C-alpha positions in Angstrom: 40.9 50.7 -35.9 42.6 49.9 -32.6 45.9 49.4 -34.5 45.5 52.9 -36.0 44.9 54.4 -32.6 47.9 52.7 -31.1 50.1 53.8 -34.0 49.1 57.5 -33.6 49.6 57.4 -29.9 53.1 55.7 -30.2 54.3 58.1 -32.9 53.1 61.1 -30.9 54.9 59.9 -27.8 58.1 59.1 -29.7 58.1 62.7 -31.2 58.2 64.2 -27.7 61.7 63.1 -26.7 63.6 64.5 -29.7 61.4 67.6 -29.7 62.2 68.2 -26.0 65.9 68.0 -26.8 65.6 70.4 -29.7 63.7 72.9 -27.5 66.3 72.7 -24.7 69.2 73.1 -27.2 67.5 76.2 -28.8 66.9 77.7 -25.4 70.5 77.3 -24.3 71.8 78.9 -27.5 69.2 81.7 -27.3 70.1 82.5 -23.7 73.8 82.9 -24.7 75.0 80.0 -22.6 77.2 78.8 -25.4 78.4 82.2 -26.4 77.2 85.6 -27.5 74.8 85.8 -30.4 73.9 88.8 -32.5 70.4 90.3 -33.1 69.9 88.6 -36.4 70.8 85.2 -35.0 68.6 85.8 -32.0 65.7 86.7 -34.3 65.9 83.4 -36.2 66.4 81.4 -33.1 63.3 83.0 -31.7 61.4 81.9 -34.8 62.7 78.4 -34.4 61.7 78.3 -30.7 58.2 79.6 -31.4 57.6 76.9 -34.0 59.1 74.2 -31.8 56.7 75.2 -29.0 53.8 75.2 -31.5 54.7 71.7 -32.6 54.9 70.6 -28.9 51.4 72.0 -28.3 50.1 70.2 -31.4 51.5 66.9 -30.2 50.1 67.3 -26.7 46.7 68.3 -28.0 46.5 65.4 -30.5 47.4 63.0 -27.7 44.8 64.6 -25.4 42.2 64.6 -28.1 43.0 61.0 -29.0 42.6 59.8 -25.4 39.4 61.7 -24.8 37.9 60.7 -28.1 38.7 57.1 -27.8 37.3 56.9 -24.3 40.7 55.9 -22.9 40.9 58.7 -20.4 39.4 57.7 -17.1 38.5 60.5 -14.8 40.2 60.4 -11.4 37.1 61.6 -9.5 37.8 62.6 -5.9 36.5 65.2 -3.4 38.4 68.5 -3.8 38.5 71.9 -2.3 37.4 74.3 -5.1 39.3 77.2 -3.6 42.6 75.3 -3.6 42.2 74.5 -7.3 41.4 78.1 -8.1 44.5 79.3 -6.2 46.7 76.9 -8.2 45.3 78.2 -11.5 45.8 81.8 -10.4 49.4 81.2 -9.4 50.1 79.5 -12.7 48.5 82.2 -14.9 49.6 85.4 -13.0 53.0 85.6 -14.7 51.4 85.0 -18.1 48.9 87.8 -17.5 51.6 90.3 -16.4 53.6 89.5 -19.5 50.6 90.5 -21.6 49.8 93.6 -19.5 46.4 92.2 -18.5 44.9 92.4 -15.0 43.9 88.9 -13.7 41.2 88.8 -11.0 39.8 85.8 -9.1 36.6 85.9 -6.9 34.7 83.1 -5.3 31.9 82.7 -2.9 33.0 82.2 0.7 30.6 79.2 1.3 31.9 77.0 -1.5 31.6 73.3 -0.5 33.9 70.6 -1.7 33.1 69.1 -5.0 33.8 65.8 -6.8 35.9 66.1 -10.0 39.2 65.2 -11.6 41.5 67.9 -10.3 44.1 67.8 -13.1 41.4 67.9 -15.8 39.5 70.8 -14.3 42.8 72.7 -13.9 43.4 72.0 -17.6 40.0 73.5 -18.4 40.5 76.6 -16.4 44.0 77.2 -17.5 43.0 76.9 -21.1 40.0 79.3 -20.8 42.1 81.9 -18.8 45.0 81.6 -21.2 42.7 82.2 -24.2 41.0 85.2 -22.4 44.4 86.8 -21.8 45.6 86.2 -25.4 42.6 88.0 -26.8 42.5 90.9 -24.4 44.5 94.0 -25.3 47.1 95.4 -23.0 45.5 97.2 -20.1 42.5 95.0 -20.2 41.1 92.6 -17.5 40.3 88.9 -17.2 38.0 87.9 -14.3 37.3 84.4 -12.9 34.2 84.2 -10.8 33.1 81.0 -9.0 29.7 80.5 -7.4 27.4 77.8 -6.2 24.0 77.2 -7.8 21.9 74.5 -6.2 23.6 71.2 -6.9 26.2 72.7 -9.3 29.1 75.1 -9.2 29.6 77.7 -11.8 32.9 79.1 -13.2 32.7 82.3 -15.3 35.8 83.4 -17.2 35.2 86.9 -18.5 37.5 89.3 -20.4 37.4 92.8 -21.8 38.9 91.6 -25.1 38.0 91.9 -28.7 35.1 89.5 -28.6 33.8 86.8 -30.9 31.4 87.6 -33.8 27.9 86.3 -33.3 28.0 83.9 -36.3 31.1 82.2 -34.8 29.7 81.5 -31.3 28.1 78.2 -32.3 31.4 76.8 -33.8 34.0 77.7 -31.1 34.0 74.2 -29.6 34.6 72.5 -33.0 37.9 70.9 -33.8 40.3 73.2 -35.6 37.8 76.1 -35.7 39.6 79.4 -35.2 37.7 82.6 -34.9 38.7 85.3 -37.4 38.9 88.2 -34.9 39.7 91.6 -36.4 43.1 93.0 -35.5 44.2 89.9 -33.5 45.8 86.8 -35.0 46.8 84.1 -32.5 48.5 80.9 -33.7 47.2 77.6 -32.3 46.1 74.1 -33.0 42.4 74.8 -32.8 42.0 71.9 -30.5 42.0 73.7 -27.1 38.4 74.5 -26.7 37.4 71.1 -28.3 39.4 69.4 -25.5 37.8 71.7 -22.9 34.3 70.8 -24.1 35.0 67.1 -24.0 36.4 67.3 -20.4 33.4 69.3 -19.3 31.0 66.7 -20.9 32.9 63.9 -19.2 32.0 65.5 -15.9 28.3 65.6 -17.0 28.7 69.4 -17.1 27.9 72.1 -19.6 29.8 75.0 -21.1 28.3 78.2 -22.6 29.8 81.2 -24.3 28.5 84.8 -24.6 30.3 87.6 -26.4 30.1 91.0 -28.0 32.6 92.3 -30.5 35.0 94.9 -29.0 33.5 94.4 -25.5 34.5 91.0 -24.3 33.7 87.3 -23.9 32.4 85.2 -21.1 32.7 81.4 -20.9 30.5 79.7 -18.2 31.3 76.2 -17.1 28.7 74.4 -15.0 29.8 71.3 -13.1 27.9 69.1 -10.7 29.1 69.2 -7.1 28.5 65.4 -6.9 30.1 63.3 -9.7 27.7 61.7 -12.2 28.5 59.0 -14.8 28.7 60.1 -18.4 28.6 58.2 -21.7 31.9 57.6 -23.6 32.3 57.7 -27.4 32.9 54.4 -29.2 36.4 53.6 -30.3 35.3 53.5 -34.0 34.1 57.1 -33.8 37.2 58.1 -31.9 39.5 56.6 -34.6 37.6 58.5 -37.3 38.2 61.7 -35.4 41.9 61.0 -35.0 42.2 60.4 -38.7 40.5 63.6 -39.5 42.7 65.4 -36.9 45.9 64.3 -38.6 44.6 65.0 -42.1 43.6 68.5 -41.1 47.0 69.3 -39.7 48.9 68.8 -42.9 
Protein backbone atom coordinates (compact mmCIF):
# COMPACT_ATOMS: atom_id res chain seq x y z
CA UNK A 1 0.00 0.00 0.00
CA UNK A 2 2.78 2.41 0.91
CA UNK A 3 4.60 1.60 -2.36
CA UNK A 4 1.45 2.40 -4.32
CA UNK A 5 1.09 5.73 -2.56
CA UNK A 6 4.73 6.61 -3.23
CA UNK A 7 4.38 5.63 -6.89
CA UNK A 8 1.34 7.86 -7.42
CA UNK A 9 3.00 10.77 -5.66
CA UNK A 10 6.23 10.38 -7.69
CA UNK A 11 4.43 10.10 -11.04
CA UNK A 12 2.26 13.12 -10.27
CA UNK A 13 5.31 15.19 -9.33
CA UNK A 14 7.21 14.08 -12.45
CA UNK A 15 4.29 15.12 -14.66
CA UNK A 16 4.43 18.66 -13.36
CA UNK A 17 7.75 19.65 -14.95
CA UNK A 18 6.99 18.76 -18.60
CA UNK A 19 3.46 20.07 -18.22
CA UNK A 20 4.74 23.42 -16.96
CA UNK A 21 7.03 23.64 -19.98
CA UNK A 22 4.14 22.82 -22.32
CA UNK A 23 1.94 25.50 -20.76
CA UNK A 24 4.69 28.12 -21.01
CA UNK A 25 5.37 27.22 -24.66
CA UNK A 26 1.70 27.40 -25.57
CA UNK A 27 1.37 30.74 -23.81
CA UNK A 28 4.34 32.21 -25.69
CA UNK A 29 2.95 31.17 -29.07
CA UNK A 30 -0.60 32.26 -28.14
CA UNK A 31 0.63 35.74 -27.17
CA UNK A 32 2.35 36.16 -30.52
CA UNK A 33 5.86 36.37 -29.09
CA UNK A 34 7.18 33.98 -31.77
CA UNK A 35 5.24 35.64 -34.57
CA UNK A 36 1.72 36.54 -35.59
CA UNK A 37 -0.92 33.81 -35.56
CA UNK A 38 -4.27 33.80 -37.32
CA UNK A 39 -7.70 33.36 -35.72
CA UNK A 40 -7.94 29.66 -36.52
CA UNK A 41 -4.51 28.97 -35.01
CA UNK A 42 -5.41 31.01 -31.95
CA UNK A 43 -8.63 29.04 -31.53
CA UNK A 44 -6.84 25.69 -31.44
CA UNK A 45 -4.06 27.03 -29.24
CA UNK A 46 -6.75 28.21 -26.81
CA UNK A 47 -8.24 24.71 -26.73
CA UNK A 48 -4.79 23.23 -26.02
CA UNK A 49 -4.16 25.77 -23.23
CA UNK A 50 -7.49 25.08 -21.55
CA UNK A 51 -6.85 21.33 -21.56
CA UNK A 52 -3.28 21.79 -20.29
CA UNK A 53 -4.67 23.90 -17.42
CA UNK A 54 -7.30 21.25 -16.73
CA UNK A 55 -4.61 18.54 -16.58
CA UNK A 56 -2.55 20.73 -14.24
CA UNK A 57 -5.55 21.16 -11.95
CA UNK A 58 -6.14 17.41 -11.96
CA UNK A 59 -2.53 16.64 -11.02
CA UNK A 60 -2.54 19.23 -8.23
CA UNK A 61 -5.87 17.99 -6.89
CA UNK A 62 -4.80 14.34 -6.96
CA UNK A 63 -1.63 15.25 -5.04
CA UNK A 64 -3.61 17.28 -2.50
CA UNK A 65 -6.17 14.52 -2.10
CA UNK A 66 -3.45 11.88 -1.77
CA UNK A 67 -1.64 13.79 0.96
CA UNK A 68 -4.81 14.60 2.87
CA UNK A 69 -6.27 11.12 2.55
CA UNK A 70 -3.04 9.41 3.57
CA UNK A 71 -2.71 11.58 6.65
CA UNK A 72 0.63 12.85 5.32
CA UNK A 73 -0.37 16.50 5.43
CA UNK A 74 0.46 18.04 8.77
CA UNK A 75 -1.23 21.30 9.60
CA UNK A 76 1.02 24.24 10.35
CA UNK A 77 -1.14 25.61 13.13
CA UNK A 78 -0.23 29.11 14.26
CA UNK A 79 -2.03 32.17 15.54
CA UNK A 80 -3.16 34.38 12.65
CA UNK A 81 -5.01 37.60 12.07
CA UNK A 82 -8.25 36.59 10.33
CA UNK A 83 -8.64 39.96 8.60
CA UNK A 84 -5.22 39.64 6.96
CA UNK A 85 -6.16 36.24 5.54
CA UNK A 86 -9.43 37.61 4.17
CA UNK A 87 -7.62 40.55 2.57
CA UNK A 88 -5.23 38.17 0.81
CA UNK A 89 -8.10 36.08 -0.56
CA UNK A 90 -9.93 39.22 -1.70
CA UNK A 91 -6.86 40.51 -3.56
CA UNK A 92 -6.38 37.10 -5.19
CA UNK A 93 -10.00 36.75 -6.36
CA UNK A 94 -10.84 40.35 -7.35
CA UNK A 95 -9.50 40.04 -10.89
CA UNK A 96 -11.23 36.68 -11.40
CA UNK A 97 -14.54 38.21 -10.30
CA UNK A 98 -14.12 41.21 -12.63
CA UNK A 99 -13.34 38.89 -15.54
CA UNK A 100 -16.68 37.14 -14.98
CA UNK A 101 -18.60 40.37 -14.42
CA UNK A 102 -19.44 39.43 -10.83
CA UNK A 103 -19.36 41.81 -7.85
CA UNK A 104 -17.23 40.46 -5.00
CA UNK A 105 -17.91 41.79 -1.50
CA UNK A 106 -16.13 41.06 1.78
CA UNK A 107 -17.50 41.95 5.21
CA UNK A 108 -16.28 40.98 8.66
CA UNK A 109 -16.92 41.86 12.28
CA UNK A 110 -14.66 44.58 13.68
CA UNK A 111 -13.90 42.65 16.87
CA UNK A 112 -12.55 39.48 15.27
CA UNK A 113 -9.84 37.99 17.52
CA UNK A 114 -6.82 36.09 16.27
CA UNK A 115 -7.40 32.40 15.59
CA UNK A 116 -5.25 29.27 15.41
CA UNK A 117 -5.19 27.58 12.00
CA UNK A 118 -3.04 26.62 9.03
CA UNK A 119 -3.01 29.82 7.00
CA UNK A 120 -2.24 28.34 3.57
CA UNK A 121 -4.87 25.62 3.97
CA UNK A 122 -7.60 28.04 5.08
CA UNK A 123 -6.73 30.32 2.16
CA UNK A 124 -7.08 27.28 -0.10
CA UNK A 125 -10.54 26.61 1.35
CA UNK A 126 -11.72 30.19 0.89
CA UNK A 127 -10.24 30.58 -2.58
CA UNK A 128 -11.93 27.38 -3.71
CA UNK A 129 -15.33 28.37 -2.33
CA UNK A 130 -15.16 31.92 -3.73
CA UNK A 131 -13.94 30.65 -7.11
CA UNK A 132 -16.83 28.17 -7.33
CA UNK A 133 -19.32 30.85 -6.34
CA UNK A 134 -18.06 33.17 -9.09
CA UNK A 135 -18.11 30.42 -11.73
CA UNK A 136 -21.75 29.60 -11.04
CA UNK A 137 -22.97 33.18 -10.78
CA UNK A 138 -24.19 34.84 -13.99
CA UNK A 139 -22.69 38.12 -15.13
CA UNK A 140 -24.07 41.01 -13.09
CA UNK A 141 -24.49 38.81 -10.01
CA UNK A 142 -22.86 39.07 -6.60
CA UNK A 143 -20.67 36.93 -4.35
CA UNK A 144 -20.45 37.88 -0.68
CA UNK A 145 -18.03 36.68 1.99
CA UNK A 146 -19.12 37.40 5.55
CA UNK A 147 -17.05 36.51 8.62
CA UNK A 148 -18.32 36.62 12.19
CA UNK A 149 -17.45 35.26 15.60
CA UNK A 150 -19.81 32.86 17.39
CA UNK A 151 -18.74 31.93 20.90
CA UNK A 152 -15.54 29.84 20.58
CA UNK A 153 -15.77 29.62 16.79
CA UNK A 154 -15.47 31.84 13.75
CA UNK A 155 -17.90 31.52 10.86
CA UNK A 156 -17.26 32.16 7.19
CA UNK A 157 -20.27 32.44 4.88
CA UNK A 158 -19.68 32.46 1.13
CA UNK A 159 -22.95 33.38 -0.60
CA UNK A 160 -23.77 33.93 -4.24
CA UNK A 161 -26.72 34.97 -6.36
CA UNK A 162 -26.04 32.18 -8.82
CA UNK A 163 -28.02 29.36 -10.37
CA UNK A 164 -28.18 27.29 -7.18
CA UNK A 165 -27.95 23.58 -6.44
CA UNK A 166 -30.92 21.18 -6.67
CA UNK A 167 -32.13 19.92 -3.29
CA UNK A 168 -31.36 16.29 -4.12
CA UNK A 169 -27.71 17.15 -4.83
CA UNK A 170 -26.92 18.99 -1.60
CA UNK A 171 -26.00 15.85 0.34
CA UNK A 172 -23.47 14.81 -2.33
CA UNK A 173 -21.56 18.01 -3.10
CA UNK A 174 -18.58 17.04 -0.90
CA UNK A 175 -18.17 13.60 -2.47
CA UNK A 176 -15.19 12.90 -4.71
CA UNK A 177 -15.87 13.55 -8.41
CA UNK A 178 -19.47 14.51 -7.82
CA UNK A 179 -20.47 17.35 -10.12
CA UNK A 180 -23.84 18.99 -9.83
CA UNK A 181 -25.90 19.01 -13.02
CA UNK A 182 -26.92 22.67 -13.00
CA UNK A 183 -29.28 23.70 -15.75
CA UNK A 184 -27.79 26.14 -18.23
CA UNK A 185 -24.28 26.06 -16.76
CA UNK A 186 -21.58 23.50 -17.46
CA UNK A 187 -18.26 24.02 -15.68
CA UNK A 188 -15.37 21.67 -16.34
CA UNK A 189 -13.41 20.48 -13.33
CA UNK A 190 -11.95 17.51 -11.51
CA UNK A 191 -14.76 17.12 -9.00
CA UNK A 192 -12.17 17.05 -6.19
CA UNK A 193 -12.24 20.70 -5.08
CA UNK A 194 -15.06 20.51 -2.54
CA UNK A 195 -13.86 17.09 -1.31
CA UNK A 196 -10.48 18.67 -0.54
CA UNK A 197 -12.18 21.66 1.13
CA UNK A 198 -14.20 19.26 3.30
CA UNK A 199 -11.09 17.34 4.37
CA UNK A 200 -9.19 20.51 5.28
CA UNK A 201 -12.09 21.79 7.36
CA UNK A 202 -12.41 18.42 9.14
CA UNK A 203 -8.66 18.43 9.89
CA UNK A 204 -9.23 21.74 11.69
CA UNK A 205 -12.03 20.07 13.74
CA UNK A 206 -14.47 22.33 11.93
CA UNK A 207 -17.66 21.80 9.97
CA UNK A 208 -18.97 22.97 6.61
CA UNK A 209 -22.61 23.32 5.60
CA UNK A 210 -24.38 24.22 2.38
CA UNK A 211 -27.77 25.76 1.67
CA UNK A 212 -29.14 26.51 -1.76
CA UNK A 213 -32.21 27.31 -3.83
CA UNK A 214 -32.30 26.84 -7.58
CA UNK A 215 -32.13 30.15 -9.49
CA UNK A 216 -31.63 32.09 -6.25
CA UNK A 217 -28.18 31.23 -4.99
CA UNK A 218 -26.02 29.14 -2.67
CA UNK A 219 -24.38 29.67 0.72
CA UNK A 220 -21.48 27.63 2.10
CA UNK A 221 -20.83 28.10 5.81
CA UNK A 222 -17.48 27.09 7.29
CA UNK A 223 -17.26 26.90 11.10
CA UNK A 224 -13.76 26.74 12.59
CA UNK A 225 -12.62 26.82 16.22
CA UNK A 226 -10.71 29.89 17.35
CA UNK A 227 -8.38 27.61 19.31
CA UNK A 228 -6.87 24.62 17.50
CA UNK A 229 -8.05 21.14 18.41
CA UNK A 230 -6.61 17.76 17.48
CA UNK A 231 -8.49 15.73 14.88
CA UNK A 232 -8.28 12.05 13.86
CA UNK A 233 -6.43 11.17 10.67
CA UNK A 234 -7.44 8.43 8.20
CA UNK A 235 -5.42 5.23 8.09
CA UNK A 236 -2.94 4.77 5.21
CA UNK A 237 -4.87 1.69 4.03
CA UNK A 238 -8.05 3.67 3.60
CA UNK A 239 -6.14 6.49 1.93
CA UNK A 240 -4.52 4.15 -0.63
CA UNK A 241 -7.90 2.72 -1.55
CA UNK A 242 -9.16 6.24 -2.10
CA UNK A 243 -6.18 7.08 -4.32
CA UNK A 244 -6.75 3.95 -6.42
CA UNK A 245 -10.40 4.91 -6.86
CA UNK A 246 -9.32 8.43 -7.77
CA UNK A 247 -7.10 7.31 -10.63
CA UNK A 248 -9.62 4.75 -11.86
CA UNK A 249 -12.37 7.36 -12.01
CA UNK A 250 -10.25 9.82 -14.02
CA UNK A 251 -9.74 7.50 -16.99
